[in-house]
N, C-alpha and C positions, 0 to 999 in steps of 0.2 A: 322202172328207170327215167329220169326227166332227160327229155333232148330238147336240143334248140329250137324245136320246130313245135314244142309243149306249149299251150295256151292254158290261160285261167277260163273257165266259166263257171258264172254265179247264177245260182237257182236258187227261189222260194220254194221250201216245203214245211209242211206242218210239221213242228218239234217233235210230236210223237211218232210221228212217220218216219222220220229222218233216225230218230234213236232206234226203233223196231228194226229197219232196214241196216242199220249199222249192226245191229247184233247177230241179225240174218247173215250179212256178208261175212263177220269175224267168223261165225262158225262154218261158212264156205272157204275159209282161208284166204280171204282177199278183204279190201277196204271198198268205200265207197267209189272212190275213184276208179280202180279196177273194174268194179261192177259195172258202173255207167259206160265204161270203154268197151266192155264185153258186149252189152247193150247196144252201142252205136257200131260196132262193128259188125254184129250179127245183123240188125235193119239194114245197113247197106249192102251185106252179102245177100239178104233177100230182098232187097227194095221194097221193104215194107216193116211194120212193127212185129217183131217175131214172137208175138202170142196173139190170140184172137182179138180183137178189138171190135165192138160192133155196137151201134144205135139202135135197140130194138124198138124203142119207145123213146118218150120225152123224157122218162124217169131214168134214164141212163146212168146218172151219178148217183141216184137213189138206190138202183136196183143191185148195184155192186158196193162191196164193203172195200176197205183199204186192204183188208187180208184177202179178198179174192185177186184184187189188183197184186199186190207183193208174192202172193203164192204163184201166180202167174209167171210173174218175173224170176221169181226164185226157180221155178220150174226149167226156163228157158235157160238160165244160167248155168244150170246143172247139166241140161243137155247139151251146151255148148262145152261145158270143161268133158263131159265123156265123150262126145265127138272129137274134141281135141286130142284127148289119151289116145282115143282108136286110131286117130291119123299120126300121134306120134310127135305131136304139137308140144313143147314145154310148158308146163305151168307158167301163168304170168307171175311176176313178181309183185308181192305187196307193196315194196317201196315207192313212196312217191316220188 
């Protein structure tokens, strides 16, 4: 649900990454905007990135695939949904 306080945020991502993420989020019953809002809320709640991120060596980017990062994010989203269900918080609407 769009509110008066909503703002548009523009980011650049790889086309394939975007398409794969949208497919994943659709399977989870949400759109990209909802998924990113969940990520931002979770990051704020935890005062951190809500999944492990580390720089083990200079080859950090080469050491992780987009699938690794996508799977970590998907797990964080699924955990957030499960936690919200446990708390009785209603599911977030997919409507932009």
